[in-house]
N, C-alpha and C positions, 0 to 999 in steps of 0.2 A: 371097631375103628381105633380105639386106643392102642391095640396091638400093632396095627399097621403104622400108626404114628411112631411108636417106639422102634419099630423095625427101620423105618426111613431115617430116624434120628441116628440109629446105629450105623446105617450105611454112610451117612454124612460124616460122622466122626471117625469111622474106620478109614474113609477116604482121606480125611484131613491127617490122620495119623500116618497113613502110607506116604502121603506127599511129604510130611515132615521128616520121616525116616529116610526116604530116598534122597531128598534134597540136602538133608543134613550130612549124609554120607558124601554126596557130591561136593558139598562145601568144604569138607575136610581135605579134599584132594586138589580142588581147583580154585577155590575162592577164599578170600579173607574178608573179615567183617569189621566195619567201622560203625560204632554205635555210641549212644550216650544221651544226654539231655541238652536242650537249648534253653537258656535262661536269660532273664533280664539282669544285666550287670549291676544295676543300682539296687534293685529290690530282691533279686533272687527268684522272682516269679517265673514259672515255666511259661514258655511261649508256644501257644497252640497254632499249628499250621505254618511254622517257620520252615523255610526251604533250605535244602542241602543240594548243591549242584556239583557233580564231578565234571570239571571243565573239559578234560581230555576226552571223556566218553559222551558228553552231552546227555548224561543221565542223572537222575536225582530222586529225592524223596522229600516228604514233609513230616514234621513232628506230629505226634498224636495229641490227644486231649490232655496228656500229662507231660508234654514236652519231650517225649522219648522218640528217638529216631534210630533206624538201623538200615544199613545198606551193605550188600555183599558183592564184592568185585574181585577180579583177578589180582594177584600180587603185582606191585609195580609202584611207580612214582606218580603222584596225583596232586592236582590243585583243587582243594575243596573251597567252595564259596558258600558261606552261611548268610542268609538274608531274611529280613522281616521288615515290612514297611514301617517307617518311623524310627528305624534303628540303622546304625552304620553297618555296612557289610563287613564281614570278617573273612579274610583269606587265609587258609591254612595249607601249608605244604606237608604232604604225608609220604613217607617211605613205608609202603605197606608190605611187610614180609610176614607179619603175624596179625591176629585179631587185635584191634585197638579200641579202647574206650576213651572217647573224647567228650569231656564235659565243656560245653561252649557257653560263654557269656557274651551277649551282644549289648553294646552300649547305645542308649538312645542318642539320636542325632543332636548335635549342639544347637543352641538357640539360634545361631546365625543361619544354620542350614535347615532347621526344622520347618516343615510346612504341614498344614492340616491335611490328613489323609482320610479318605472315605472308608477304606478297607484295611484291616490288619493282616495282610497276607502278601505273598509274592505278587508283584505287579501284574504278571501275565497268567496268574493262576486261573483266571476265568477262561483262558484259552486252553491251557495245558491239562487241567483237571477234567475228569470224566463227569463230575457232578454238574447238574443243571437244576434250575428252579431252587437254588440255594443262595441265601443272602447272609452275610456276616457284617455286623456294625460294631465299630469301636465305641467305647463309652464316651470318648471325647467328641465323637461325631454326634452322639445322642445329646450330649450336654449343650451343643451349639444350636440345637433346634428350638425355636420359640415354644414355650410350654404354657399350658393352662395354669393360671395363678402362680407362675414361676416355678412349679414343681416339675423337675426333669422326670420324664416318664419313658421307660424303655418300650412299653407296648404302644404308646402314642407314636413313637418313632417308626416301628415296623408297619403301622397303619398307613404310612406314607409310601410304602413300596408297591410296585405294580402287582396285581393279583391279590392284594390284601385290602379289605374294606373294613371300616368302622361299622359296628352294628347299631350305634346310636350316637347322637351328638354328645361329644365330651366323654363317651364311655370307653372303658378299657377292653370291652369285648371286641373280637375281630373275626371276620369271615375270610377264609382263604379259598380262592378259586370256587366261589359259590357255596362252600360248605357252611355248616352251622358252627357256632362257637364251641359246642361240646365235641366237635370232630377235630379239635386241635389238642395235641398232647403237649402239655407245658411241664417242663422238668427244671427243677432247681437243684443242682448238684445231684442229678439222677433221681430225685424224689418227685413224685407227681404233685403238682399244685392244681387243685380242682376249681378254685375260684381266685383268679389273679387280680382281684380288684379291691380297692378301698373306696369308702364314701359312695356306695351304691354304683361303683364303676367309674367314677370321675378320675381316679388315680389307680395305678397298678401297685402291686405288693413289692416290686423290686426297687431297692435303693441303689441308684446308679453308682454311688461311691464304693459299694461293696462288690460290684460285678466286674469280672475280668473279661468274659467272652460271651457273645450272644450269636447264635446261629439259627436261622429259620429255614427249614426244609419245606418247600411248597408242594413237593410231590416225590422227589427222588430221595425218599427216606431210607437210610441204611437198614440192612436186614436185621440188625440187633434191636431195632425199635419196631413196635407195632401197637395195635389196639385203637388206632384212630384213622379216619379216612382222609383227612384233609392236610394236616401239617404236623410238624414237630418243631417246637420252640425249645431249644436246648440252651439253658442259661447256666453259666459256671461262675461261682464265687471266686474272688481272689484267695490265694493261699495265705497271704500275709507276708510282709517284708521280712526277709531273713538276714538283712544286712544292718539296718538301722531302724530306730523307732520313728514312726511318722504318723501323720494324721491328715484328715480332710473333712470338710463339712460345709454347711451353708445355713444361712438365716434368711428365710423367705417370707412371703406375704402371709402364708397360712401355716407353715411348718418350719421346723429346724431339724438338722441332722448332724451326726458326728460319727466318723469312722476312725478307729485307732488300730494300728497294726505295727508289729515289730517282732524281733527275735526274743524268744524265751531263752534259748541257747543258740548262739550265732551259728548260722549255716546248718543247724540241726533241727531246732524246734521253733515254729512260728505261731503267731496268734493274730487273729483279726476279729475285732468287735465293732459292730455297727448298729446304730439306733436312729430312729426317726419318730417324731411325734408332731401332730397338728396341735394348735393352741387356740383355735377359734372359740372353744368352750370356755376359756379363761376370761373372755370378755362378756359372756352371756349374763353373769350375775350383775353387771352394771346396767342392764336394761331395766326400764321402769315397768315393763310388762311382767307380771308374776309368772305367767306360763313360760315365757322365754327365760326368765331369771332362773327357774328351776330345771331348765333343760340341759342336756349334755349331748355333745356331738363332736367326736374326735376319733382318730385312729392312731395306732402306734405299731411299730414293728422293730424287731431286733434280730440280728444275725451274728452267729459266732462260728469261727472256724479255727481249728488247730491242725497243724501238720507236723510230722516228725520224720526225719530221715535216719533210719537205723544204720544203714550202710548204702553203698552204691546200688545194691540190688533190691532194697526193701524200703518202702515209704508208706506212711499211714496218714490218712486224712479223716478228720471228724468234723462234721458241720451240722448246723441246725438253724432253723428259722422259726420265729414266733411272731404272729401278727394278729391284730384284732381291731374291729370297729365297734364302737359303742354309741348308741343313740337312745336317749331317754327323755321323757317329758312327763307332765302330769297325767297323761292319758295312755301312753304306751311305752314300751321299751323293745329294742331290737339289738342283737349283737351277732357277729359272725367273725370267724377267723380261721387261719391256717396254722398248722404246726408240721414241721418236717425235721427228720433226723437222718443223717447219712454217715455211714462208716465205710471207707474204702481202703483196701490194701493193694498197693502196686508191688508186684514181684517180677523180677527179671530172671527167668530160668536160665537163659543163655543170651548171647548177643543177638539171637534171632527171635526168641520167644518171650513175649511180654504178656503178663496177666494182670487183670484188675478184678478183684473180688469185692462186691458191694452188698451191703445190707442197708435197706431203706425202710423207713416208717413215715407215713404221712397221715394227717387227720384234718378233715374240714368239718366244722360244726356251725350251727346257727340256732338262734332262739328268737321267738316273737311272743310278746305278751303284754299285759298291762302292768301298771305300777304295783310292785309287790306289797306296798302298804295299803292298797285298796282291799277292803274286806271281800270284794267280789272278784278278785283278780284271777287270771288264768295264765298259763304258760304253755308254749309249744316248742319242743326241742327236736333236733334232727342232727345226724352226723354220718360221715362216711370215713372209713379207716382202712388203710392199706399196710401190709407188712410183706416185704419181699427180699429175695436173695438172688444175686446175679453173678455169674462168672463169665468174663469176657476175655478173649485171647487174641493177640495179634502175632502172626508168624510171618517174618520178613524173609522170604526165600531168596530172592535175587532182586535187583532193581526192576526186573520185568514182572515178577510174580510176588504177590503178597496175599495172605489169607487172614480172614477174621472169622472167628467162630465162638460159640458160647451157648450157655443154657441159663434159664431164669425161671423163677416160680414166685407167684404172689398169692396172698390171701386177701380177699375183699370182704368187708363187713358193711352192709347197707342198713341204716336205720332211717326209714322214710319219715318217721315222725311219731311223737307221743305228745298229746295235749291233755292237760289236766288243770283242775281248779286248785289254786294254792292259797286262796284267801279263806278266812274263817267263815264267811257267809257265802262263799262262791256256790253258784248253782251248777257249775260245770263238773261233770264227773271225769273219769279217766278214759281217754280214747287212744288206743294203740294200733298203729298200722304195723303189721308183722315185719320183722327183720328178715333180711336175705343175706346169704353167705355164698361165696364162690371162690374157686381156685382157678388160677390162670397160669399156664405153663407154656414155655416156648424154647425151641432150639434153633440155631441158625448157623449158616456157613456162607461166606461170600469170598470171592476171589477177584482180585484186580490183576489184569494181564495186559502188559504192553507188548505190542507186536510191531517191531521196527520203530521208526522215528515218528510215524504219523497216526498209528491206530492204537487205541486203548479200549479194552473191554472190561466191564465190571458186571459180574453176574452172581447171583446168590439165591438162597432158598431159606425161607423161614417157615417152621412148622409150629402151629399153635394148637393148644388144647384148652378149652374153657369148660369148667365143671360147676354146675349148681350143686350145692351141698346143704343138708339140713343143719339145723332145725328150721323148718319152714312150712308154709301152706301154699299150695298151688291150686288156683281156681280154674275150672273148666267153663268155657263160654259157648253159647249157642250162636247161630248164624246172625242173630241180632245183637251180638256182643253183650249178652246178659249172662251173669254167672248162674250156672245150673248145678254145679257140683264142686267139691273141693277134696284135696288129698293132703294129708299130714305126713311129713317126713321127719324122721328122728335125727338127732344131733349127729353130724358127721356122715350121714348117708348121702351118697352121690346119686342124684336122681335125673340128671341130664348131662350129656356130653356133646360138645361141639368141637370138632377139630377141622383143621384146614391147612392147605399148602399155599404159601404166599411167595411166588417167584418175584425176583427183582432182576432187571437187566438194563445195562447202559452201555453206550458206545460213544467214543469221541474220535473224530477223524480230523487231523490237522490238514486243512486245505493249503495253508501257508504258515509261516512262523507267527503271523498275527491274525489268522483266520481259523476257525474251527466249526465243524458241524457236529451236533450232538443229538442223540435219541435215547430215550429211556422208557421203560415199561415198569409199572409198579402195581402189584396187587396188595390190598390191605383189608383187614377185617376189624370190625368194631363190635365189642360185646358189652360195652357200658355206654349208656346214653343219658340224656337229660330231658326231663319233662318241663317245658316252659310255655307259658301262655303269651309271652311277649317277645318281640324281635330284639328288644334291648337287653333282655335277660334280667335276672334278679338274684340276689344272694339266697333267696328262699326257693330257688328252683331245685327239683328233686332228681338225683341220679338213681338210675335203676338198671339192673343187669339183663342180659339175654336170659331166656327161660324156656320151658316147654312151649309157651305161647309166643315167644319173641325170638326169632332167629337172628343170628349175628348179621350186621350190615356188611356188605361187600362192595369194594370199589376197584375197578380196573382203570388205571390212568396211563395214557400214552402222551408223550411230549416230544416235540422236535424243536431244536433251537439252532440259531446261527449267531456266532459270537465274533466280534471284530474289534481290534484295538488299533488306535491311531497315535502317531507322534510318540513313539517309544512308550506305549501303554498309558500315556497321560489321559487319553480319552478312551472309554470303553462302551461299546454298543452291543446290546443283546436283543434278539427277537425270538420269542418263544411262543409256540402254539401248543395247546393241550386239549385233550378230550378225556373226560372222566365219566365212566358208565357205572352206575350204582344200583345195587339190588337190595331188597329188604329195607328200603328207606322208611324211617319212622316219622309219621306225622300224627296229628290228633284230630278227633272229631270236632265238628263245630260246637262251640260252647262247652268244651270239655272241662270236667272238674278234675284238677290235677293234685291239689293240695289235700293231704290227709285223706286220701281215697284208697282204701285197701283193694278196690276193684280197678286200679289204674290201668291195668292191661286191657280192660274192656273199652277204654277211651282211645286206644291206639288204632291207627289205620296204616297198613303196610302196603308199599308199592315200589315203583322204580323211579329213578331220577337220573339226570345227566347234567353235566356242566362242560362248557367248552369256551375257548377264547384265545386271544392273542395278546401277549404282553411285550411292550417296548420299553427299554430302559437305556438311557444315555447318562454316563457318569463322567465327571471330570475329577480326577483324583489328586492332582498336584497344582501348585500355583496359588496365587492370591485369591482366585475365585475357584471354589470347589463345590461339589454337590451333585445332584442328579435330577433328571426329569423323567417321569414315568407315565405311561398311558396303557390302559387295559380296555380292550373291547371284548365283552363276554356275555354269556347267557347261562342261566341256571334254571332248570325246569323239573317239575315233578308230575308223575302220572300215577295216581293212587285210587283204586276202587273205593267208593264211599266218600270221596271228597270231590267237590266241584263236578258232580255227576259223572265222574270217571274221565273228565276231559283234562288235558295237560294244562297246568297253571304255573305261574312264576314261583320259584322257590323264595322263601322269605328274604334272602340276601342277594337276589338277582339285581345287578346294576349293569346296564349295558355299557355305559361310558364311565371311566374313572381316570382322572388326571391328577398328577401331583408334581409340584416343583419345589425342591429343597435346595437353597443356595446359601453359601457363606462367603463373604468377601472381607479380606483383611485390608483395612485402610492403612494400618501401620502395625508395628510389632505389638502395640498395646490395644488397638481399637479394631473391632470387627463388627460387621453387620450381618444379620441372618434374616432370612425370610422364607416362608413356605406358603404356597397357595394351592388349594385343593378344590376340585370340582368333581361331582359325580351325579349320575342319574338318581332321581328320587327313589326311595326305598318302596317296595311293594307293600300294600296295606289292603285289608278288607274293610270296606266302609258301607254303612247303610245308604241305600240309594232311593228307597221309598219307605213309606210307613202306612200302616192300616190301623183303623180303630175298630176294636172288637169289644162290644159291651162296655164301652167307655175306657178301655185300656188301649194305649198306643203300642202297637207291635211293629218293630222295624223290619224291613226286608233288605238283606245284605246283597252286595255285589258278588260276583264270582270270587272264589278264594284268591286273595292277593290280586284282585282285578283292577284296583286303583293304585295310584302312587302319590307319595308326598311330592312337594315341589323339589326341583333340582337343588342340590346342596353345593354351596361354595363358601370359601372362607380364606382370609388372608391373616397371617400372623407375622409379627416383626419382633426383632430383638436387637439390642445394642450391648456389646460387652466391652468393658473398660478394665484392662489388666493393670495391676500395680504391684510393685515389689518394695518391701521394706528395706531401705538402704542401710539401716542399722542392723537389721537381722535378715540376711538374704535367704535364710532357710524358710522364712515365712513369705508366701505369695498369696495374693488375693485378687479377686475380680468382682466388679459390680455388673450385674446383668439386669437390664431394663427391658421388659417385654410387653407386648400388646397382643392379646388374643382377640381374634375377630375384629381386625383393625377398622374395617369400614362398616361395622355394625350390621352385618347380614342377619336377618331374622329367619334362621333356618327352623323349620317345623320340627318340634320334638314330639308333639302329640296333638290330636284333634279331638275336641269335645263337641258334641252336637247338642245345641241348646234350643229350647222352644221359644219362639218369639213371643214376648209378653203382649205386644200390641196386636199381633195377628197369630193366635194360638194354632192356626192350621199350618203355619210355616215353621220350619226348623232351619237353623243356620249353623255352619261349622265355625267353631271358635278355636283358633290356633294357639298353641302354647309354645313360646320361644324360651329357650333355656338360658343362653348366654348372650348378653350384649357385649359391647367393648369392655374388655377386662384388662386393665394395666396391672403390672406386678413388678416388684423389685426384689432381687435376691443378691446376697453377698456370699460368694464362695471363697473358701480358703484352703490352703495346704501348708503343712509345716513338717 
């Protein structure tokens, strides 16, 4: 199989090379190229997705993730219009006789003209681009959404989009189109973030002040990305202000943050440094309760990014993230955190060929134990580490043809856990669950082809190879999932190969200038998954790879969408229907033991699943009132032998109805109101429905798997923003944000506990746990 994979890769890249050579020769004789970068005039930041329109030809392109654009056209006189929402258009007259490099700087709209925008892209890009099931949010849009405890949260914002569900009240876990949280690939500057939560999921790891761009792919994932079945969340950090020194921050109810950025060498080298920390723990020593006084509960994170422009063809970016949660008391301690490091080199070989070479490292680890000063203390540690290299290329043939291709390779190291006694009198010995190692490789090629004025095609192929390597132990299980044998593999020995082809296809047909019909098909494979006993998820959940006993999960997703804009793109309406068919779906046996279990694979149950639905989204992008209203009608189901007697049951994140409304209204230049209201069908849950007494022991009898549901969920959040400017120092601007989470005090069920009635021991009643009542918050944000 690997030889076939290499052969197909060779065919793909030989084809790409042939197209490059042929079209490069054509370009020398019949076309000239305009290329360059599109930047923010005030900060020097590259603008992602800015549009370039050749007015005379009604053709154009958009800038890539690094602000680079290229377009090849016949010699002549042209009018180029550069645009980006929130910025003033720039019109450039060009006499094109030879190739030209144009570095473009767009100025933000003046205060008199500026209006809050929902999307940072060309107004009609939702109509003209072939992408569907893709959402991009600006950081200022995220900042305007009322937040839990006043802490602006990127992931809480995307949970308000159609097709995206929160997995638990207040949590940062999310489900996309019925998938599990571990089926979402989350990238920060191209490095994988395995746990994007702080404080057990109540906040995310992303500091909004340090983020430049956020893009969520709900199905139409580009060929260069793979490894997950449901979605890609691509988060990009700011590069740093290359013009002047600036800063931003905030002082909130539970945390404060500060971001500094500026040039080390103007227009050459930039720096961004961002940090955030909660300070609830600073008040705990004031408590009269000794247990509370000696407790610690906080999180912190820090981001650093450096960028350097060697010349017009070479740029280097180095970025890193460090975050950690700490929880300690007299009885236990727990900690978890992420680390990422990314180095990227952008090189422009020619005005048509762009390369990005990336080296990434990421690590997620956690620990659980008792107080280290306890003579009988113990500690459990676990971690997951990735190291990878990627080479991505963009070849801009003509305005009608563009290619993207590349290769990538990653090394994964899984440490499911090691538990040991660390106290002088500890009765615990050392218990080690064997480590696992794997290699993951891929190559891809995609082509976007515009045919005439109305039809755009995008098609591509991703080839992936997953290899289990030693040192490791593989257990053999019988038909009752009991271990009966084991095989030891030496260090570096490849003992299992899984390879596959992942086709991608999309089409966009313009019915009219403001109407389009889109279709896409996407196949994806997932070779790394998570073991969790709860729908809400936990920092202690275990990641484990495909193996001789666990085949990769597969998903085929089909989507059809109708897109319509009104009143010069001020209103945007989309209606998308999708169907996702999944094979080798992983679930777990009833009462499975997942933690510190070296026979974890014996707890797995494998089968099929499907998810389907319709998503409606209405946006208003300009004016005093902006925002969106979204509705999703969907189902997600599983059919797995060994679970629910083989009968189809609701997937853990099946929610038939999901509604969200996110609105912002500018009362004046200084005062704005924001509100969001959400409603969804209650989440599926497995509950005890009867009980039996056997020899004095109460034994519960449970419903079908996910056969019951929590009450329907709904909540209203409100916020008021007051902006002020220091008249003596106009470089300093600030704003007060007053917010209320759960404004009408809806008691949404977080958990159910079944308690025996003390007055009637034969009866049991359900006791509901409610997590968040009305929570007011005040935050002061500033910029200088």
